[in-house]
C-alpha positions in Angstrom: -20.5 -91.7 -164.4 -18.3 -91.2 -161.3 -16.6 -94.6 -161.9 -15.8 -93.5 -165.4 -14.3 -90.2 -164.3 -12.2 -92.1 -161.7 -11.0 -94.5 -164.4 -9.9 -91.6 -166.6 -8.0 -90.2 -163.7 -6.2 -93.5 -163.3 -5.4 -93.7 -167.1 -4.0 -90.2 -167.1 -1.8 -90.9 -164.1 -0.5 -94.1 -165.8 -0.2 -92.5 -169.3 -2.7 -95.1 -170.7 -4.7 -94.6 -174.0 -8.0 -92.8 -173.7 -11.1 -92.5 -175.9 -12.0 -89.0 -176.9 -15.5 -89.3 -175.4 -13.9 -90.4 -172.1 -12.1 -87.0 -171.9 -15.4 -85.1 -172.4 -17.2 -87.0 -169.8 -14.3 -86.7 -167.4 -14.3 -82.9 -167.8 -18.0 -82.6 -167.2 -17.8 -84.9 -164.1 -14.9 -82.9 -162.7 -16.8 -79.6 -163.2 -19.8 -81.1 -161.4 -17.8 -82.3 -158.5 -16.0 -79.0 -158.1 -19.4 -77.1 -158.2 -20.9 -79.4 -155.5 -17.9 -79.1 -153.2 -16.9 -75.5 -154.1 -13.4 -76.6 -154.8 -11.6 -73.8 -156.7 -8.3 -75.9 -157.1 -10.2 -78.6 -159.0 -10.6 -76.3 -162.1 -6.9 -75.6 -162.2 -6.3 -79.4 -162.0 -8.5 -80.0 -165.0 -6.6 -77.5 -167.1 -3.3 -78.9 -166.0 -4.2 -82.4 -167.0 -6.0 -81.5 -170.3 -3.0 -81.4 -172.6 -1.9 -84.9 -171.4 -5.5 -86.2 -171.8 -5.5 -84.8 -175.4 -2.4 -86.7 -176.5 -3.5 -89.9 -174.7 -6.8 -89.7 -176.7 -4.9 -89.1 -180.0 -1.7 -91.2 -179.6 1.0 -90.0 -177.2 3.8 -91.2 -179.5 2.7 -89.1 -182.4 1.2 -85.9 -180.9 2.1 -83.2 -178.4 -0.1 -80.5 -176.9 -0.1 -77.3 -174.8 -2.6 -74.8 -173.6 -1.8 -71.0 -173.6 -3.7 -67.9 -172.3 -3.4 -64.5 -173.8 -4.5 -61.4 -171.8 -4.1 -57.7 -172.5 -0.5 -57.7 -171.3 0.9 -61.2 -171.4 1.1 -64.6 -173.0 1.3 -67.6 -170.6 1.8 -71.3 -171.1 -0.7 -72.7 -168.7 -0.2 -76.4 -169.2 1.6 -78.9 -171.4 1.6 -82.7 -171.9 5.4 -83.0 -171.7 7.3 -80.1 -170.2 10.7 -81.1 -171.6 9.5 -80.1 -175.0 9.0 -76.5 -174.0 11.3 -73.7 -172.7 11.5 -73.2 -169.0 10.0 -69.7 -169.2 6.3 -69.8 -169.1 5.2 -66.1 -169.1 6.0 -63.6 -172.0 5.0 -60.1 -172.9 2.0 -59.9 -175.2 4.3 -58.2 -177.8 6.3 -61.4 -178.0 3.4 -63.5 -179.3 4.5 -65.8 -182.1 3.0 -65.1 -185.5 0.3 -67.9 -185.5 -0.9 -66.7 -182.1 -1.1 -63.1 -183.3 -2.9 -64.1 -186.5 -5.6 -65.9 -184.4 -6.1 -63.1 -182.0 -5.8 -60.0 -184.2 -7.6 -61.4 -187.2 -10.4 -62.8 -185.0 -10.0 -66.4 -186.3 -11.4 -69.4 -184.3 -8.7 -71.8 -185.5 -5.6 -72.0 -187.6 -4.1 -75.0 -189.4 -0.5 -75.1 -190.5 -0.1 -78.3 -192.7 3.6 -78.2 -193.5 5.1 -77.0 -190.3 8.8 -77.3 -191.4 8.2 -75.1 -194.5 5.8 -72.5 -193.2 7.5 -69.2 -192.1 4.9 -68.8 -189.3 6.6 -71.7 -187.4 10.0 -69.8 -187.2 9.2 -69.2 -183.5 9.7 -72.8 -182.8 13.4 -72.5 -183.3 13.5 -71.2 -179.8 11.8 -74.3 -178.5 13.1 -77.8 -178.2 12.0 -78.3 -181.8 11.2 -81.8 -183.2 12.2 -82.0 -186.8 9.5 -84.6 -187.4 6.6 -82.3 -186.7 4.2 -82.7 -189.5 1.3 -80.2 -188.9 0.1 -77.9 -186.2 -3.4 -77.0 -185.2 -4.4 -73.9 -183.1 -7.9 -73.5 -181.8 -9.1 -70.7 -179.4 -11.9 -69.6 -177.2 -12.5 -66.1 -175.8 -13.6 -65.8 -172.1 -13.9 -62.9 -169.7 -10.3 -63.4 -168.5 -8.7 -63.6 -171.9 -8.1 -65.8 -174.9 -7.4 -69.5 -174.4 -5.4 -71.5 -177.1 -5.1 -75.2 -177.4 -2.1 -76.1 -179.6 -1.6 -79.6 -181.0 1.4 -80.8 -183.1 1.1 -83.9 -185.3 4.3 -86.0 -185.6 5.1 -87.8 -188.8 3.4 -89.9 -190.1 0.2 -88.8 -188.3 -1.8 -85.6 -189.1 -4.5 -83.7 -187.4 -7.7 -84.7 -189.2 -11.2 -83.2 -189.2 -12.4 -85.4 -186.4 -9.6 -84.3 -184.1 -10.2 -80.6 -185.0 -13.9 -81.0 -184.0 -12.9 -82.6 -180.8 -10.4 -79.8 -179.9 -13.1 -77.2 -180.6 -15.4 -79.0 -178.0 -12.5 -78.9 -175.5 -12.1 -75.2 -176.1 -15.7 -74.6 -175.1 -15.3 -76.9 -172.1 -12.5 -74.5 -171.0 -15.0 -71.7 -171.2 -17.4 -73.7 -169.1 -14.7 -74.4 -166.5 -14.0 -70.7 -166.2 -17.7 -69.8 -165.9 -18.2 -72.4 -163.2 -15.1 -71.2 -161.3 -16.4 -67.6 -161.4 -19.8 -68.7 -160.1 -18.1 -70.4 -157.1 -15.8 -67.4 -156.5 -18.9 -65.1 -156.5 -20.8 -67.4 -154.2 -17.8 -67.7 -151.8 -17.3 -63.9 -151.9 -20.9 -63.3 -151.0 -20.7 -65.8 -148.1 -17.5 -64.1 -146.8 -19.0 -60.7 -147.1 -22.1 -61.9 -145.5 -20.2 -63.4 -142.6 -18.1 -60.2 -142.2 -21.3 -58.1 -142.2 -23.0 -60.3 -139.6 -19.8 -60.4 -137.5 -19.6 -56.6 -137.7 -23.2 -56.2 -136.8 -22.8 -58.5 -133.8 -19.6 -56.7 -132.8 -21.4 -53.3 -133.0 -24.4 -54.5 -131.1 -22.1 -56.1 -128.5 -20.2 -52.9 -128.1 -23.3 -50.7 -127.8 -25.0 -53.0 -125.2 -21.8 -53.1 -123.1 -21.6 -49.4 -123.3 -25.2 -48.8 -122.2 -24.8 -51.4 -119.5 -21.8 -49.7 -118.0 -23.2 -46.2 -118.4 -26.4 -47.1 -116.5 -25.3 -49.8 -114.0 -23.1 -47.6 -111.8 -25.5 -44.7 -111.8 -28.5 -46.8 -111.0 -26.7 -48.7 -108.4 -25.7 -45.5 -106.7 -29.2 -44.0 -107.0 -30.9 -47.1 -105.6 -28.4 -47.4 -102.8 -28.9 -43.7 -101.7 -32.7 -44.2 -101.8 -32.6 -47.4 -99.8 -30.4 -45.6 -97.2 -32.9 -42.8 -96.9 -35.7 -45.4 -96.4 -33.7 -47.2 -93.7 -33.0 -43.9 -91.8 -36.7 -43.0 -91.9 -37.8 -46.4 -90.7 -35.3 -46.2 -87.8 -36.5 -42.8 -86.8 -33.2 -41.9 -85.0 -32.1 -38.7 -86.7 -34.4 -36.3 -84.9 -36.3 -35.4 -88.0 -38.7 -38.4 -88.4 -41.5 -36.5 -90.1 -39.3 -35.0 -92.7 -37.5 -38.2 -93.4 -40.7 -40.2 -93.7 -42.0 -37.7 -96.4 -38.6 -38.0 -98.1 -38.7 -41.8 -97.9 -42.2 -41.8 -99.5 -40.8 -40.0 -102.5 -37.7 -42.1 -102.6 -39.8 -45.3 -102.8 -40.7 -44.3 -106.4 -37.1 -43.9 -107.3 -36.3 -47.2 -105.7 -39.0 -48.9 -107.7 -37.7 -47.4 -110.9 -34.2 -48.3 -110.1 -35.2 -52.0 -109.5 -36.9 -52.0 -112.9 -33.8 -50.6 -114.6 -31.7 -53.2 -112.8 -34.0 -55.9 -114.3 -33.6 -54.3 -117.8 -29.8 -54.5 -117.4 -30.1 -58.1 -116.5 -31.9 -58.6 -119.9 -29.1 -56.7 -121.5 -26.7 -59.2 -120.0 -28.8 -62.1 -121.4 -28.8 -60.5 -124.8 -25.1 -60.0 -124.7 -24.6 -63.7 -123.8 -26.9 -64.6 -126.8 -24.8 -62.5 -129.1 -21.5 -63.8 -127.9 -22.7 -67.4 -128.3 -24.1 -66.6 -131.8 -20.6 -66.2 -133.2 -20.2 -70.1 -133.0 -22.9 -72.1 -134.7 -23.4 -75.8 -133.9 -25.2 -77.3 -136.9 -27.0 -80.6 -136.4 -29.8 -82.6 -137.8 -33.1 -82.2 -135.9 -36.6 -83.5 -136.5 -39.4 -81.0 -137.0 -41.5 -82.7 -134.4 -38.7 -82.3 -131.9 -38.2 -78.6 -132.8 -41.9 -77.8 -132.2 -41.9 -79.7 -128.9 -38.9 -77.8 -127.7 -40.4 -74.4 -128.7 -43.5 -75.3 -126.7 -41.5 -76.3 -123.7 -39.1 -73.3 -123.9 -39.3 -70.9 -121.0 -41.5 -71.1 -117.8 -45.1 -70.3 -117.8 -45.7 -70.3 -121.6 -49.2 -68.9 -122.4 -49.3 -70.1 -126.0 -50.0 -73.4 -127.8 -48.0 -74.5 -130.9 -48.5 -77.8 -132.7 -48.0 -79.4 -136.0 -51.0 -79.2 -138.4 -50.3 -82.8 -139.5 -48.8 -84.6 -136.4 -47.3 -87.4 -138.4 -45.5 -85.1 -140.8 -41.7 -85.4 -140.4 -38.8 -83.5 -141.8 -35.1 -83.4 -140.9 -33.8 -79.9 -140.6 -30.2 -78.7 -140.5 -29.8 -75.9 -137.9 -28.5 -74.9 -134.5 -31.1 -76.4 -132.2 -30.7 -74.1 -129.2 -30.5 -70.8 -131.1 -33.4 -71.8 -133.4 -35.7 -72.8 -130.5 -35.0 -69.6 -128.6 -35.5 -67.4 -131.6 -38.8 -68.9 -132.8 -40.1 -69.1 -129.3 -39.6 -65.4 -128.9 -41.4 -64.7 -132.1 -44.3 -67.0 -131.2 -44.6 -65.1 -127.9 -44.8 -61.8 -129.9 -47.5 -63.3 -132.2 -49.6 -64.5 -129.3 -49.1 -61.4 -127.2 -52.7 -60.1 -128.1 -54.1 -63.3 -129.7 -54.0 -66.5 -127.6 -55.4 -68.7 -130.4 -53.3 -71.8 -131.0 -50.6 -71.6 -133.7 -50.4 -74.5 -136.2 -47.3 -75.4 -138.1 -47.3 -76.7 -141.7 -44.2 -77.9 -143.5 -43.4 -78.7 -147.1 -40.3 -79.4 -149.1 -39.7 -76.7 -151.8 -36.7 -78.3 -153.4 -34.0 -80.9 -152.8 -32.3 -78.8 -150.2 -34.9 -76.5 -148.6 -37.9 -77.0 -146.3 -40.5 -74.3 -145.7 -42.2 -74.1 -142.2 -45.4 -71.9 -142.0 -46.9 -70.6 -138.7 -50.6 -70.0 -139.0 -53.2 -68.8 -136.5 -56.9 -67.8 -136.6 -57.1 -64.0 -136.8 -53.3 -63.7 -136.9 -51.9 -60.2 -136.9 -48.3 -60.1 -138.1 -47.9 -56.4 -138.2 -46.0 -55.9 -135.0 -43.7 -58.9 -135.6 -43.0 -57.7 -139.1 -42.1 -54.3 -137.8 -39.5 -55.8 -135.5 -38.0 -58.2 -138.1 -37.5 -55.3 -140.5 -34.4 -53.9 -138.9 -34.7 -50.6 -140.9 -38.0 -49.9 -139.1 -36.7 -50.7 -135.7 -34.6 -47.5 -135.4 -37.7 -45.3 -135.8 -39.7 -47.0 -132.9 -39.6 -45.3 -129.5 -41.6 -47.7 -127.4 -40.0 -51.1 -127.7 -40.5 -53.5 -124.8 -37.9 -55.9 -123.5 -39.7 -58.7 -125.4 -39.4 -56.6 -128.5 -35.7 -56.2 -127.9 -34.9 -60.0 -127.8 -37.1 -60.5 -130.9 -35.0 -57.9 -132.8 -31.8 -59.7 -131.7 -33.2 -63.0 -132.9 -34.2 -61.6 -136.3 -30.6 -60.4 -136.8 -29.1 -63.8 -135.9 -31.5 -66.3 -137.6 -30.3 -65.7 -141.1 -26.8 -66.7 -140.1 -28.2 -70.1 -139.2 -29.3 -70.4 -142.9 -33.0 -69.6 -142.0 -34.9 -67.2 -144.2 -37.8 -65.3 -142.6 -40.8 -64.2 -144.6 -43.9 -62.5 -143.1 -47.2 -61.6 -144.8 -50.6 -60.7 -143.3 -51.7 -64.3 -142.7 -48.5 -66.3 -142.1 -45.0 -66.3 -140.8 -42.7 -68.6 -142.8 -39.2 -69.9 -142.1 -37.2 -71.6 -144.8 -34.7 -74.1 -143.5 -31.9 -76.2 -145.0 -33.0 -79.8 -145.1 -30.8 -82.7 -143.9 -31.7 -85.0 -146.8 -33.6 -87.2 -144.5 -30.5 -88.1 -142.4 -30.9 -87.9 -138.7 -28.7 -88.2 -135.7 -25.6 -86.8 -137.4 -22.8 -85.3 -135.4 -22.9 -81.5 -134.9 -20.8 -79.3 -137.1 -19.2 -76.3 -135.4 -18.2 -73.2 -137.3 -17.4 -69.6 -136.5 -18.8 -66.5 -138.2 -15.3 -65.1 -138.3 -13.7 -68.1 -140.1 
């Protein structure tokens, strides 16, 4: 199929004869390629080449063709087979529509055939064109889309005429234009959602980054001053050289509590710094192909002193996943820690392919309680909680960032599931780096 489409491209470039069925297959193949690669410009390319493809399929010496589009305000010549046969101006006010165009649009006709072009008064508009006196007949066919009315116009040059077979073929091409526009709108909607999604994630990350920095600065200086003062009191009391040993000892005993709390807050601020580093690194994603067995092994080995066990349900099961290895390992490791906080039973991992592009990974555990993890992953509930621990905090951060890696999280009462993009069985591919803000 692809070879045929490539061959049609070559024939169009060299102005060689085409079969009508070749044009249809070429359009379908070009639409498919554009959809797969999300290439918006490809659709414009199809329309631009279509009039030439028409006359190459009919007979370039005895036909000419053009495509027009009519909107609420204007008439535009979108493409033509031979530009020298048309005026330089391409855009006109809708009020300037020629009579055949107006008849099609206002009388809601699907097509219009003018058999004797030189005698029919509806062709008077052609006097303003580079008119060919040998034009025999003209066929107009249209299709309505969300963006306007598309018209394919074909002239037959003596002695040829536009027969029923050619009319049917042009009707099919009109519907292909409708399909082209529909596919284009689908891609634009998809790209728009991706851009909006990236902007939302980037905004969320920027907001979290700002708030964490603000909290860090607000607390750090005050905690440092408070801790320093208390340590100074403790040192004076221990030295006993101020003449008030008993009073200072009692003061030092009280200050020890403050020193202890200050040290804990300092540790919290260090965790803030780690979270900030995670967030800053998350704006650049390094996608690579990793094996599921490698991912599970890395999760088990992540962090010192792990008190959980995670293993594949079927050790020989192997899937290639497309993700950012480091960020994925850290995020799932944190979530497994949360799951096993009160239940130390081993976690088993099951995997299955749910379609050509996606792989679902399920975490299961005897007596699994997912309520606490689900509460953290649901960001709308996080703001209502008053007692989050540091471990909760980093889980919340991971739950915000995992979707940007293309990983969907689903939690029910008996399982935690992650849906990954598959790597089509290819392993060892070079990493692909991209930024959220691109």
